[in-house]
N, C-alpha and C positions, 0 to 999 in steps of 0.2 A: 689380782692378775688382770691385765688388759686383754682385750679380745685377741689381739695378735699373738699373745703368749698362749692362750687357749688353742688357737688355730695351729700354732706350731707344735704344741704338745700333742694334739690329736693326730696331726700328720706323722709325727715321730712314732706314736703308738701304732698307727696303722702300718708303719714300716718295720715294726718289731725292733725299734731302737730305744725303747724305754724299759727300764727295770724298776718296778716298784719295790721299795724297801719299807716293809710294814712294821708297825710297832703297837705297843699296848694301848694307845689311845683309840684304836679302832675296835678293840675288844669290848664293846658295849653290849651287855646282856640285860635281859629282863626276866625276873623270876618273882612270882607272887606279887605282880603289879609294881615291882620295884626295879628301877633301872640303875645299873652300876657298872663300873669298869672291872673287868675280870681280876686283874692283878691287885687292885685295891682291896677287893673282897678276899682274895687269897691271903694277903698280908694280915688282915683282921682275923681271919680264921686260923692262920698260922700262930699268931700271938696267943690266941685262946688255947690252942692245942699245946703250946709250949709253956703256957702259964706265964706269959710276959705281960705285965701291966702297961697300959698306955693311956694317955689323955683321950677321952672319947671325942673331943673337939679337934684333935690333931692326930688323925689316923696315921699309923706308921707305914713305911714302905717295907717290902720284904727284906731289903738290905738292912734296915734299922732293926728289924726283929731278929735277924740272923746274928748281927753283931752283938746285940744285947744278950741273946741266948749264949753266945760264946763267952762273953765277959762274965756271965754268971756261972761259968764252968760247964756248960752243956757241950755235948758232942756235936760238932758242926754237921757231921754226916746225917744226924737226925733231921736237920732242916731240909736237906734235899729230898729225903724220902717223904717227909710230911708235905712239902710243897707238891711233889708228884701226886700224892694221894688226893690232896685237896683239889688240885687242877682236874684230875680225872672225874671228880664228882660234878664239875661244872661244864664238861665238854660235850654235853648232850645237845646244846643249842649252838648254832652257828651264827655269829654276829652278822647283822644285815650289811654293814660296810664291806665285809669280806665276800659276801655273796655278790654284791654289786661289782667288786673288782673282778671276781671270777667270771662275771657275765661279759666283761670286756675281753673278748676272745683273742685279741691281738697281743695280750700279755701272755708270754710263754714262759717267763722265768720270774720267780718271786724270791726275794730275800726276806727272811723273817728274823726280827730281833727278839722274838719271844720263843721259848722252847716247846710250846704246844703245837698240836697238829691241826689247828682250826683252819688255816688257809688251805691245806691239802684237802680237808673235808669239804670246804666250800667248793673247791674245784671239782671234786668227785661228784658232789650232789648236783652242781649246776651244769657241768659239761658231760658227765658220764652216767647220769641216772642213778647215782649212788655207788657205782662200781669203783673199786680202788685202782684207778688208772693213772693217777698222778705220781710222778717220781718224787720220792722224798729223800733228801740228803741232809746230813747235819755235820757240823764241824765240832770237834772236841780235841784238845791237846792230849787227852788221855786215851783216845781210841784211834783205830786205823783211819787214815785219811779217806774221806769221801769226796769225790770230785765229779764234775760233769763228764759225760762220755767224750772220747776223742771225736772231733768233728761235729760237736753239738751245733744244731741250727734250729730255727723256729719252724721248720717244715712240718707238715702233718704227720710224718712218720715218727716224730719225736713227741712224746707226751709232755704236758707242762711239768715244770720242775719247781718244787719249793725247797729252797736251801736254807736251813736254820743255822744262822751264823753262830748262835750261842748255845748249841747243844740240843739234846732231845730229852724232854721231861720224862719220857717213858723209859729212859735208860739211866735212872738215878745211880750215882751222882754226876753223870756226865752232862751237866748243863749249868748255866749261869744262875747264881742266886745273889751274890754280893757284887759290889763295885770292884772288889779285888779280883773276882772271877772275870769280870769284863776286861779288866786290864790284862790279865793273863791270856785270855782268848785273843784279844786284839794284838797283843805283842807277839803271840805265836804266829798269827797270820802274816807278820812281817818276815818271818823266818822262811827263806827260800826252800828249805828242806821240808817244811810242814804245810806250806800254803797250798790251797787247791788251785794249781796253775790254770787249768782249763777254765775254771770259773772266772778267774781274774782276766784271762784273755778275752772272755765274752763281755765282761763288764767294761773294759777299758774304752771301747769305741761307742758305748751306749750312754744315754742320759740316765741319771738316777732320779727317781721320784721318792723322796723321803716323806712318808705319810704316817704320821702318828708315832714315829720312832723318836721319842724325846730323850735327849741326853744333855748333860751340862755342856756348855760352850766348848770347853777344852776337849772333852771326849768326842763330841760330834766332829770337831776339826780333825782329831786324830783318826777317827773312823773314815772320814772322807779321804784322807791321805792314804789310808790302808787300802781302800777299794779303787781309787783313781790314780794313785801315784802323784808325782810332783806337779803335774799340770792341772790337776783337779778337773774343772769343767771347761778349760780354755782350748783344749785340743780338738781340732776338726769340727768346730762348731757345736760341740756337745754342751748341753746345758744341764743344770741341776734344778729340780723343783722340790721345794721344801714346804711341808704343811704339818706343823706340830706346835704345841703350846709353848715350848721353850723359846722358840724364835720370836714369839710375839713381844715379850717384854725385855729382850736382851739386845740393847742397842749395839753392843760390840759384835755380837753374832750377826746381826743384820748387816753391819758394815762389812764384815768378812765375806758374807754371802754375796753382797753386791759387788765386791771386788772380783769375785770369781764368776760373775755373770750368772749367778743362780737367780731363780725366780721364786719369790716368797709369796705364798698364799696367806693373806691376812684379812680375809673377809669372813672368817669363822674358824672353827676347829677342824681337825683332820677328817671327822665324819662329814662335815659340811663340804669339804673339798671332794671327798669321794662322791657325795650326792651330786655335786655339780658336774664333776668329770663324767660320771655315769650317764647323767641326762644329756650332756653335750655329745658324748660318744654315740648314744642311741639315736639322737637327732641327726647326726652326721652319717653314721654308717649302719644304722639299725636295720634298714630295709635293703638287703643285698640279694642279688639273684644267684642261685646256686649253679654249679657247672652244667647241669642238664638243661638249663634254661627255664626250669620251673622254680617257683618261689616256695621255699620252705618257710612257712609263716612263723612257726615257733622260733626257728633259728634266727630269723631276720630281726627279731626283737630281743635276742639274747637269752631265750628260754631254753631249758634243758630239752634235748630231743626225747620224744616219747619212746620208751624201751619196747622192743619187740616182745610180744606175748606178755605184756606188762599189766599192772594193776593200777587203776585210777582211784585216788583217794579224794573225796569231795568233803569239804568242811567249812564251817563258819570261821571267819578270821580269828575270833576269840579262842578257837579250839586248835590253833596252829601247833601248840606244844604237843597235844595228844596226837595230831596228824603226823608230826615228825616222829613221835615215839613209835607209832604203828609202822611207818615207812622203815625206820631203822630195824625194827624187829623182823619185818619181811625181808629186808636186805641181808640181814645177818643169816637168814635161813635160805638165802640164794634166790629170793623172789624179787624181781625188779618192780618197784612201785613209783608212781609219779604223782606229784601234787603241785599246784600252782603256788610256788614260794615267792612269786614276784608281785602278787596282788595287782595284777593288771586288770582293773575293774571297769573299764569303760570302752565304748567304741566297737567298731566292726572287727578290729584286729583281735580283741579278746574273744568275741563270739566265734570267730573262725578258728582260732587256736584251740579253744575248748572243744568245739564241735569235732575238729579233726582228731583230737586226742581221745575223746570218748568213742568215736568210731573205731579207733585203732586199738583200744584196750581190750583185754580178754575178760576182766572182771572189774565191776564198778562198786566201790565201797563208800557209801554215803555215811558220814558220822552224824548221829542224832544226839543232841544235847539240849540243855536249857537254852542255849544260844540260838538253836534253830526253831524254838517254840516262840515265834514272834510274828506280829502282824505287819512288820515293816518290810519294805522292798529289800531283798537280799539277793546277791548274785549266785549264791549256792543253789537257790531255787531254779535258776536257769540251767545249771548243770544237772540238777535232779530231773528236770523235765526233758532235757536232751537225752539223758540216760533211759528214761521211761520210753521215749519214742524209739531209741535204738534197740531196746529189749524186745520190741515187737518184731524186729527183724531177726532175732536170734532164736535158735531152737530151745524148747523148754527143757531139753535134757541137760543143758549146762546152765546153772544159775548165774546169770550175768550180773544182776543187782543183788548184793549181799549187805543189807543195812547193819550198822554196828552202833550200839548205844554206848556212849563213853561216860555217862553219869546216871543219876537216878531219875532223870526226866521220864515222863510217861510217853511211851512210843505210840500209844493209841489215840492221842489227841489229833484233832483235825489238821494241825499244822504238819503232820507227817502224812505224805501222800498215801492214798489207799493202796496203790501198787506196792509200796514198801510194807504196809501193815499185813498184806497177804502173805508175805514171806517170813521166814524165821529171822527174827531180829536178835542178833547176838549181843551180849553185854561184855565189854572189855573196858573196865574203868581206866581213865586216863590214856586210852588207846593202846594198852598193853595186852596183846592177844595171848591165848593159851597155846600150848604145843599142839593140841588136836586141830585147831584152826589152821595153824601154819602147815602142818603135815597134809591136811585135806586140800588146802589151797594149792600146795605144790604139786600134789598128785593130779588135781584137776587141770592145772596148767600144762603139765606133761602130756596128759591125755589129749587136750585140745591141740597141742603142738603136733602130736603124732597124727591126728586126724587131718590137720592142715597139710602136713607133708604128703599124706596119701592122696589128697585132692589135687595137689600140685604135681 
């Protein structure tokens, strides 16, 4: 993509004129030091659960496993429920590309071509401190029609929307598994009686950014016609932006997209596109002045606003999974927690944001592990030192710093600050807290909130 295309895309995003259509290529996860695409892993585990043999060197797709299972006399309904269950076991981690898209706050509407809720989770974590504030809708020929509200607009009064075009995996079997399902869903979208009219009215004047949503040539063309009508991208200067692996090696598809004045990203894969888009957007719009005239440092770089009466989780980057587990557990218990998921690790902006959030938090939770037992320079130490200085300003009646050990490392070593060792260090393996801690933390936060209201 040439610079002028990037400039135009950024301008259209700023004007809320671009809708990202996201797909499975963006769902890149890491577990046990192994990186994989979510739906490739689901297909492998599905084949194992259904006892379908396949060549190890040629991993199957979910569609292939489902068809083979059906041909062997299996009940196709079993496939949907198995896929739903397998997906649920992997949804504890939010893919980084989705987090970066969520940080681009001028995106107000997302179309998802996968049935999981990862994009909504990314938006909730990034924009709302973990609260479930994103509107989630899904299309299915078998269920009641879900559509955008009348008069939908990208104004602040409207929460961001994730519309799952191919169903909801949490509502098995109302989601896509096979290519036959895709055809049925897309065909139903053509039916005036069943199509979400408000959604299509919003899509028509906007540009579409197909990011990691890979489909065969004919199916992609069909879906484009479904969402944009006969004019595709030629009406009112609207463009299409395509970044997926199918388009790279398909000369016919490239020719088709060129005829429609679509812009093809061919400098890498869909994740590379998101990385570059995210970086360019932050460079262009990252530092904005809020309405009061004061600069909200965290918001200016796309970071999640710090929650009121919240908890700050400090961790070594290697322990991110444990930190996320702790935050989810706190969130499920109604406690808002914040952690730096953006790894902004240098410069004055980082220092200002972290200092601001440590001063704003009610409780500081440093995670102690083998990864914090190091002689090397690490940024979590800066957070720890800021919290120690902040604790000197807090009353002793309320335990501001509450260290947590997440593995079998020795908390009494010199690498752990003396100020931490003087406190009770709790042990929650892998960051999973017990019910007593959750209840005690919630009661403490309520008490602190009541005291604050009395003072004010």
